[in-house]
C-alpha positions as semicolon CSV with decimal commas, in nm:
position;residue;x (nm);y (nm);z (nm)
1;M;0,327;-7,562;-0,967
2;M;0,543;-7,262;-1,060
3;A;0,368;-6,974;-1,239
4;T;0,451;-6,935;-1,607
5;N;0,313;-6,595;-1,713
6;H;0,420;-6,245;-1,611
7;V;0,098;-6,155;-1,423
8;D;0,098;-6,470;-1,209
9;I;0,470;-6,442;-1,138
10;W;0,438;-6,081;-1,025
11;D;0,134;-6,168;-0,810
12;A;0,343;-6,439;-0,643
13;C;0,624;-6,186;-0,588
14;L;0,377;-5,947;-0,428
15;Q;0,268;-6,215;-0,183
16;V;0,628;-6,252;-0,067
17;I;0,678;-5,876;-0,045
18;R;0,348;-5,812;0,134
19;N;0,454;-6,036;0,423
20;E;0,782;-5,847;0,474
21;I;0,688;-5,479;0,486
22;A;0,433;-5,245;0,642
23;P;0,095;-5,226;0,463
24;Q;0,138;-4,857;0,381
25;S;0,482;-4,912;0,228
26;F;0,337;-5,193;0,019
27;E;0,049;-4,971;-0,100
28;T;0,285;-4,684;-0,184
29;W;0,575;-4,862;-0,354
30;F;0,445;-5,191;-0,494
31;K;0,075;-5,152;-0,574
32;P;0,148;-4,901;-0,860
33;I;0,389;-5,143;-1,035
34;K;0,256;-5,323;-1,344
35;P;0,395;-5,651;-1,484
36;L;0,457;-5,610;-1,859
37;R;0,611;-5,930;-1,992
38;L;0,810;-6,245;-1,923
39;D;1,082;-6,330;-2,173
40;N;1,364;-6,580;-2,127
41;H;1,330;-6,583;-1,745
42;I;1,336;-6,202;-1,734
43;L;1,031;-6,040;-1,574
44;T;0,975;-5,681;-1,693
45;I;0,782;-5,450;-1,460
46;E;0,669;-5,094;-1,525
47;V;0,740;-4,827;-1,260
48;P;0,587;-4,476;-1,270
49;S;0,907;-4,267;-1,269
50;Q;1,284;-4,265;-1,238
51;F;1,249;-4,152;-0,878
52;F;1,028;-4,454;-0,814
53;Y;1,294;-4,682;-0,963
54;E;1,571;-4,521;-0,758
55;W;1,368;-4,559;-0,437
56;L;1,312;-4,929;-0,503
57;E;1,681;-4,978;-0,575
58;E;1,787;-4,798;-0,260
59;H;1,535;-4,942;-0,015
60;Y;1,388;-5,266;-0,150
61;V;1,644;-5,430;-0,378
62;S;1,712;-5,714;-0,132
63;L;1,339;-5,780;-0,092
64;L;1,288;-5,784;-0,470
65;K;1,578;-6,025;-0,503
66;Q;1,422;-6,251;-0,240
67;A;1,081;-6,242;-0,412
68;I;1,223;-6,322;-0,758
69;M;1,435;-6,603;-0,614
70;Q;1,140;-6,764;-0,434
71;T;0,909;-6,726;-0,733
72;M;1,134;-6,799;-1,032
73;G;1,435;-6,971;-0,880
74;E;1,803;-6,902;-0,952
75;V;1,739;-6,825;-1,319
76;G;1,498;-6,541;-1,250
77;R;1,591;-6,188;-1,343
78;L;1,412;-5,852;-1,318
79;E;1,396;-5,566;-1,565
80;Y;1,242;-5,224;-1,520
81;S;1,045;-5,021;-1,773
82;I;1,046;-4,664;-1,648
83;V;0,761;-4,435;-1,750
84;I;0,902;-4,121;-1,906
85;D;0,706;-3,815;-2,015
86;N;0,332;-3,853;-1,970
87;N;0,304;-4,229;-1,949
88;Q;0,514;-4,302;-2,256
89;P;0,734;-4,594;-2,151
90;G;1,105;-4,549;-2,208
91;N;1,324;-4,825;-2,339
92;P;1,362;-5,078;-2,056
93;S;1,702;-5,122;-1,900
94;S;1,801;-5,427;-1,703
95;V;1,897;-5,446;-1,341
96;R;1,964;-5,810;-1,274
97;I;1,868;-5,984;-0,952
98;P;2,009;-6,189;-0,773
99;A;2,289;-5,961;-0,673
100;S;2,596;-6,125;-0,821
101;S;2,549;-5,880;-1,107
102;H;2,361;-5,614;-0,910
103;N;2,618;-5,366;-0,789
104;A;2,711;-5,003;-0,823
105;S;2,824;-5,040;-1,182
106;S;2,492;-5,192;-1,295
107;S;2,305;-4,903;-1,128
108;R;2,531;-4,653;-1,301
109;S;2,479;-4,817;-1,639
110;L;2,102;-4,788;-1,600
111;N;2,128;-4,424;-1,498
112;N;2,355;-4,356;-1,796
113;H;2,107;-4,522;-2,028
114;I;1,820;-4,310;-1,897
115;Q;2,018;-3,989;-1,921
116;S;2,119;-4,065;-2,278
117;S;1,749;-4,093;-2,368
118;G;1,705;-3,720;-2,297
119;P;1,601;-3,515;-1,992
120;I;1,320;-3,652;-1,778
121;P;1,072;-3,380;-1,684
122;N;0,953;-3,368;-1,326
123;P;0,574;-3,328;-1,353
124;F;0,543;-3,217;-0,988
125;V;0,712;-2,880;-0,966
126;I;0,689;-2,642;-0,672
127;P;0,828;-2,295;-0,744
128;G;1,184;-2,297;-0,616
129;I;1,205;-2,677;-0,610
130;R;1,373;-2,850;-0,901
131;K;1,374;-3,226;-0,910
132;F;1,508;-3,336;-0,572
133;E;1,697;-3,024;-0,470
134;V;1,451;-2,910;-0,206
135;E;1,417;-2,541;-0,127
136;S;1,322;-2,547;0,241
137;N;1,109;-2,228;0,234
138;L;1,262;-2,127;0,569
139;N;1,305;-1,771;0,694
140;S;1,662;-1,750;0,821
141;S;1,567;-1,489;1,084
142;Y;1,367;-1,749;1,279
143;T;1,621;-1,923;1,502
144;F;1,644;-2,070;1,851
145;S;1,889;-1,796;1,949
146;N;1,622;-1,526;1,914
147;F;1,331;-1,736;2,041
148;I;1,296;-1,607;2,398
149;E;1,227;-1,883;2,650
150;G;0,981;-1,841;2,936
151;D;0,732;-2,043;3,138
152;C;0,484;-1,991;2,853
153;N;0,689;-2,188;2,599
154;R;0,961;-2,383;2,783
155;L;0,825;-2,729;2,705
156;A;0,765;-2,653;2,338
157;R;1,107;-2,490;2,293
158;S;1,291;-2,774;2,470
159;A;1,107;-3,037;2,266
160;G;1,173;-2,842;1,947
161;Y;1,544;-2,821;2,019
162;A;1,557;-3,194;2,098
163;V;1,389;-3,268;1,764
164;A;1,627;-3,034;1,581
165;S;1,927;-3,206;1,741
166;K;1,808;-3,560;1,656
167;P;1,531;-3,546;1,395
168;G;1,333;-3,867;1,369
169;V;1,511;-4,022;1,668
170;T;1,331;-3,878;1,972
171;A;0,987;-3,985;2,093
172;Y;0,856;-3,645;1,978
173;N;0,741;-3,762;1,635
174;P;0,526;-3,592;1,548
175;L;0,589;-3,281;1,754
176;F;0,256;-3,096;1,761
177;I;0,284;-2,727;1,857
178;Y;-0,033;-2,530;1,925
179;S;-0,133;-2,186;2,052
180;G;-0,342;-1,880;1,980
181;V;-0,235;-1,623;1,723
182;G;0,093;-1,438;1,752
183;L;0,254;-1,652;2,022
184;G;0,549;-1,794;1,825
185;K;0,431;-2,115;1,655
186;T;0,574;-2,025;1,315
187;H;0,897;-1,895;1,470
188;L;0,953;-2,221;1,658
189;L;0,854;-2,435;1,361
190;Q;1,105;-2,261;1,136
191;A;1,373;-2,247;1,407
192;I;1,362;-2,627;1,413
193;G;1,409;-2,637;1,036
194;N;1,692;-2,383;1,037
195;E;1,876;-2,568;1,314
196;I;1,852;-2,898;1,127
197;K;1,975;-2,740;0,804
198;A;2,265;-2,579;0,990
199;N;2,367;-2,916;1,139
200;T;2,300;-3,133;0,832
201;P;2,281;-2,918;0,516
202;R;2,211;-3,211;0,284
203;R;1,901;-3,321;0,471
204;A;1,576;-3,252;0,283
205;V;1,384;-3,011;0,509
206;L;1,057;-2,855;0,393
207;Y;0,842;-2,591;0,561
208;V;0,497;-2,564;0,405
209;S;0,166;-2,413;0,510
210;S;-0,138;-2,640;0,499
211;E;-0,296;-2,402;0,247
212;R;0,005;-2,452;0,018
213;F;-0,016;-2,830;0,062
214;I;-0,387;-2,820;-0,028
215;S;-0,333;-2,607;-0,339
216;Q;-0,047;-2,834;-0,455
217;F;-0,269;-3,140;-0,414
218;I;-0,556;-2,978;-0,607
219;E;-0,316;-2,889;-0,886
220;A;-0,176;-3,243;-0,889
221;V;-0,529;-3,386;-0,922
222;R;-0,602;-3,146;-1,208
223;K;-0,287;-3,248;-1,393
224;S;-0,312;-3,620;-1,304
225;T;0,023;-3,607;-1,124
226;V;-0,087;-3,722;-0,779
227;N;0,174;-4,002;-0,777
228;D;0,449;-3,746;-0,833
229;F;0,302;-3,526;-0,562
230;M;0,307;-3,819;-0,320
231;N;0,656;-3,929;-0,425
232;F;0,790;-3,580;-0,365
233;Y;0,651;-3,550;-0,012
234;Q;0,754;-3,903;0,079
235;M;1,118;-3,823;0,004
236;I;1,131;-3,534;0,256
237;D;1,347;-3,596;0,565
238;V;1,190;-3,329;0,788
239;L;0,838;-3,205;0,712
240;L;0,720;-2,888;0,890
241;V;0,351;-2,808;0,833
242;D;0,200;-2,483;0,962
243;D;-0,169;-2,428;1,041
244;I;-0,254;-2,796;1,002
245;Q;-0,610;-2,721;1,124
246;F;-0,694;-2,591;0,775
247;L;-0,703;-2,949;0,648
248;S;-1,038;-2,976;0,829
249;G;-1,316;-3,075;0,591
250;K;-1,072;-3,151;0,306
251;D;-1,130;-3,526;0,293
252;K;-0,920;-3,611;-0,013
253;T;-0,630;-3,394;0,099
254;Q;-0,649;-3,550;0,447
255;E;-0,633;-3,897;0,292
256;N;-0,316;-3,814;0,102
257;F;-0,159;-3,639;0,399
258;F;-0,239;-3,950;0,605
259;H;-0,036;-4,163;0,361
260;V;0,251;-3,911;0,358
261;F;0,249;-3,899;0,739
262;N;0,254;-4,278;0,772
263;H;0,532;-4,321;0,520
264;L;0,757;-4,057;0,673
265;R;0,712;-4,179;1,028
266;Q;0,766;-4,544;0,934
267;S;1,081;-4,437;0,750
268;G;1,219;-4,264;1,060
269;K;1,166;-3,915;0,917
270;Q;1,066;-3,622;1,139
271;I;0,726;-3,448;1,129
272;V;0,648;-3,121;1,309
273;L;0,299;-2,971;1,296
274;A;0,163;-2,636;1,416
275;S;-0,200;-2,548;1,483
276;D;-0,410;-2,281;1,649
277;R;-0,572;-2,549;1,867
278;S;-0,491;-2,883;2,026
279;P;-0,561;-3,210;1,839
280;N;-0,860;-3,266;2,069
281;D;-1,018;-2,940;1,953
282;I;-0,975;-2,978;1,576
283;E;-1,310;-3,052;1,414
284;G;-1,365;-3,191;1,065
285;M;-1,049;-3,404;1,075
286;E;-1,043;-3,782;1,030
287;E;-1,009;-3,965;1,360
288;R;-0,724;-4,180;1,228
289;L;-0,530;-3,863;1,144
290;L;-0,602;-3,700;1,481
291;S;-0,486;-4,014;1,660
292;R;-0,155;-3,991;1,475
293;F;-0,116;-3,626;1,571
294;K;-0,118;-3,747;1,933
295;W;0,147;-4,018;1,882
296;G;0,434;-3,792;1,978
297;L;0,422;-3,481;2,196
298;S;0,167;-3,200;2,196
299;A;0,329;-2,881;2,328
300;H;0,135;-2,565;2,406
301;L;0,255;-2,204;2,376
302;S;0,064;-1,987;2,622
303;T;0,051;-1,610;2,660
304;P;0,389;-1,480;2,785
305;D;0,406;-1,324;3,130
306;Y;0,542;-0,975;3,194
307;D;0,907;-1,077;3,234
308;T;0,901;-1,281;2,914
309;R;0,727;-1,002;2,722
310;K;0,995;-0,760;2,836
311;Q;1,274;-0,996;2,727
312;I;1,105;-1,043;2,389
313;L;1,074;-0,667;2,339
314;M;1,438;-0,611;2,436
315;S;1,542;-0,884;2,192
316;K;1,339;-0,726;1,909
317;M;1,500;-0,391;1,984
318;Y;1,849;-0,540;1,977
319;Q;1,784;-0,721;1,647
320;N;1,667;-0,399;1,484
321;G;1,927;-0,169;1,638
322;I;1,665;0,026;1,834
323;E;1,700;0,195;2,171
324;L;1,403;0,285;2,391
325;P;1,401;0,430;2,742
326;I;1,366;0,152;2,997
327;E;1,050;0,303;3,145
328;V;0,890;0,293;2,798
329;V;0,992;-0,072;2,759
330;D;0,836;-0,148;3,097
331;F;0,519;0,042;3,004
332;I;0,470;-0,141;2,672
333;S;0,553;-0,481;2,822
334;H;0,300;-0,431;3,099
335;N;0,015;-0,306;2,882
336;I;0,051;-0,513;2,565
337;N;-0,011;-0,859;2,706
338;S;-0,216;-1,041;2,442
339;N;0,049;-1,174;2,206
340;I;0,400;-1,121;2,073
341;R;0,285;-0,987;1,738
342;E;0,102;-0,700;1,905
343;L;0,404;-0,631;2,124
344;E;0,623;-0,587;1,817
345;G;0,349;-0,385;1,645
346;A;0,333;-0,143;1,940
347;M;0,709;-0,089;1,924
348;I;0,697;-0,018;1,550
349;S;0,400;0,216;1,593
350;L;0,582;0,410;1,863
351;L;0,893;0,450;1,647
352;A;0,681;0,557;1,349
353;Q;0,506;0,827;1,553
354;S;0,839;0,947;1,689
355;S;0,979;0,980;1,338
356;L;0,672;1,139;1,180
357;N;0,618;1,389;1,460
358;R;0,989;1,449;1,512
359;K;0,956;1,382;1,883
360;D;1,179;1,185;2,114
361;V;1,042;0,858;2,243
362;N;0,922;0,924;2,597
363;M;0,640;0,820;2,829
364;D;0,397;1,086;2,700
365;L;0,439;0,961;2,342
366;A;0,414;0,598;2,461
367;R;0,085;0,668;2,644
368;A;-0,061;0,845;2,340
369;M;0,050;0,565;2,111
370;L;-0,090;0,298;2,338
371;Q;-0,431;0,467;2,351
372;N;-0,455;0,471;1,970
373;F;-0,297;0,129;1,934
374;V;-0,529;-0,048;2,176
375;D;-0,832;0,117;2,015
376;T;-0,740;-0,027;1,674
377;V;-0,636;-0,378;1,781
378;A;-0,894;-0,651;1,821
379;R;-0,790;-0,822;2,139
380;E;-0,826;-1,196;2,169
381;I;-0,947;-1,330;2,502
382;T;-0,816;-1,682;2,542
383;I;-0,844;-1,949;2,808
384;E;-0,472;-1,909;2,873
385;S;-0,498;-1,533;2,933
386;I;-0,796;-1,587;3,165
387;Q;-0,603;-1,852;3,358
388;E;-0,310;-1,615;3,398
389;I;-0,522;-1,324;3,524
390;V;-0,725;-1,540;3,765
391;G;-0,403;-1,703;3,888
392;N;-0,231;-1,368;3,944
393;H;-0,531;-1,224;4,122
394;L;-0,574;-1,523;4,356
395;E;-0,199;-1,595;4,379
396;I;-0,243;-1,944;4,236
397;D;-0,002;-2,085;3,978
398;V;-0,164;-2,185;3,646
399;A;0,010;-2,523;3,668
400;Q;-0,171;-2,583;3,998
401;M;-0,506;-2,508;3,833
402;K;-0,432;-2,782;3,581
403;S;-0,312;-3,029;3,843
404;K;-0,512;-3,302;4,018
405;T;-0,494;-3,135;4,359
406;R;-0,818;-3,092;4,554
407;K;-0,699;-2,810;4,781
408;R;-0,992;-2,575;4,836
409;D;-0,826;-2,250;4,721
410;I;-0,688;-2,413;4,404
411;V;-1,020;-2,581;4,321
412;Q;-1,197;-2,248;4,361
413;A;-0,948;-2,067;4,137
414;R;-0,991;-2,341;3,875
415;Q;-1,370;-2,310;3,889
416;I;-1,362;-1,930;3,854
417;A;-1,128;-1,955;3,555
418;M;-1,359;-2,214;3,395
419;F;-1,655;-1,983;3,458
420;F;-1,493;-1,691;3,275
421;A;-1,363;-1,921;2,999
422;K;-1,720;-2,024;2,926
423;E;-1,853;-1,670;2,952
424;M;-1,583;-1,489;2,753
425;T;-1,461;-1,735;2,489
426;R;-1,624;-1,953;2,225
427;N;-1,461;-2,271;2,347
428;S;-1,677;-2,578;2,405
429;L;-1,713;-2,740;2,746
430;K;-1,486;-3,021;2,625
431;S;-1,222;-2,773;2,508
432;I;-1,232;-2,584;2,839
433;G;-1,188;-2,909;3,030
434;T;-0,890;-3,000;2,811
435;H;-0,720;-2,671;2,901
436;F;-0,754;-2,753;3,270
437;G;-0,556;-3,075;3,284
438;G;-0,776;-3,285;3,058
439;R;-1,094;-3,272;3,269
440;D;-1,423;-3,379;3,113
441;H;-1,720;-3,157;3,033
442;S;-1,915;-3,265;3,344
443;T;-1,642;-3,114;3,563
444;V;-1,679;-2,785;3,377
445;I;-2,058;-2,791;3,417
446;H;-2,014;-2,849;3,792
447;A;-1,768;-2,556;3,812
448;L;-2,011;-2,320;3,634
449;Q;-2,294;-2,415;3,866
450;T;-2,076;-2,384;4,178
451;V;-1,956;-2,033;4,086
452;S;-2,312;-1,920;4,003
453;D;-2,443;-2,055;4,336
454;L;-2,165;-1,896;4,542
455;M;-2,217;-1,558;4,375
456;E;-2,578;-1,566;4,496
457;T;-2,499;-1,673;4,854
458;D;-2,151;-1,535;4,935
459;K;-2,099;-1,156;4,909
460;M;-1,719;-1,176;4,950
461;F;-1,697;-1,438;4,677
462;K;-1,917;-1,229;4,446
463;Q;-1,699;-0,922;4,506
464;N;-1,386;-1,122;4,430
465;V;-1,534;-1,250;4,103
466;S;-1,640;-0,895;4,014
467;E;-1,285;-0,767;4,067
468;I;-1,146;-1,043;3,845
469;R;-1,400;-0,954;3,576
470;K;-1,287;-0,588;3,585
471;R;-0,925;-0,696;3,566
472;I;-0,994;-0,915;3,262
473;S;-1,179;-0,626;3,097
474;L;-0,894;-0,384;3,169
475;E;-0,613;-0,611;3,059
476;L;-0,780;-0,787;2,766
477;G;-1,067;-0,550;2,702
């Protein structure tokens, strides 16, 4: 028996729709709709906003037509009531389905009707973003052309460029970029956005920090505009989120980001995330969200080697119109080896001292600057920097340490690096294992015990470990 009231008819339509689309799309775009009335074979439904209406018209009009046809037959028609200005319904305007009368002109007539009713305020407003003209929040100085490639970042840069060339098309969705501080995460994240905007200016690209996302969500909850908040983020074509680890412990924000993430990915939109740690090492995050972070590609930025540091410094000099003696460039590149931010800071400090003291930049000034600079900078000892120093000392490539090989010299280098990683960083056994090719914590425990035993029984081994310790202290001190 065919339903005869508006609630039953809409419930029947929802059953048809539910079977045709993804659960998250159904929850986002059809659950909020309310049936209002049935009059002369016209079903009136209430939608939360004009944007909501436009999305339905653009993406689901055929499905709505199918649902009305199956539920009400050929005579069935659909009418929208669009909520305007704090839940006050505007005068409903008809968009008739099936499609013999649903065409561009009917859509225009509805839009004209809405516009003639007065301006529709957008209750979700980000400074710099008006309605659907998205301000990307990108820094134009962050580009691929000035992102120096080296062994430390080649995978991440290549994946980032692939994403920028074909957003939402590659298997790298999401692209998850992670590293310690000052190694180029934000630069790469924004370079992807700038490249996409350069290639397709009309694409909606948004760079946002996780702190900004959290504060926007809190404000939306306070103002009861969460639907508008969600609608805004779900219309973005390329979403770039920095420092995603700060969502840890924010359960409600995580839930809403989960829905945004699902919607964008199911819609073929691109997501790029940056973090100071790998997905495996983020605590306080929902497991379902972490599993989605791993769907695409996780790319690590490690500490740059000497040659890469020198290229980065030369590039910074060129960008700022600065000239330094080559021996000074070599000296800074060799001694500032923690991160790129400190490298740039050392260059600026040197130039400032030269200007203030009215002295030419030379090696004496560079040595004096470096002494003061290193004394005031808190150096970060990371697993990556330990791996690099151990590898250089033992002439073992870091990639070999992470490989599955069981060659004795490589296994020993791996165990020594694990030993210092446990001693000198705050990383867990699980995290250390992850940094060495995804090994489990029991492997790390075995490595720690092996190194301790050999130091007690093998004088040459103990001396070698002692030399590595001094080198780590000197270089990362």
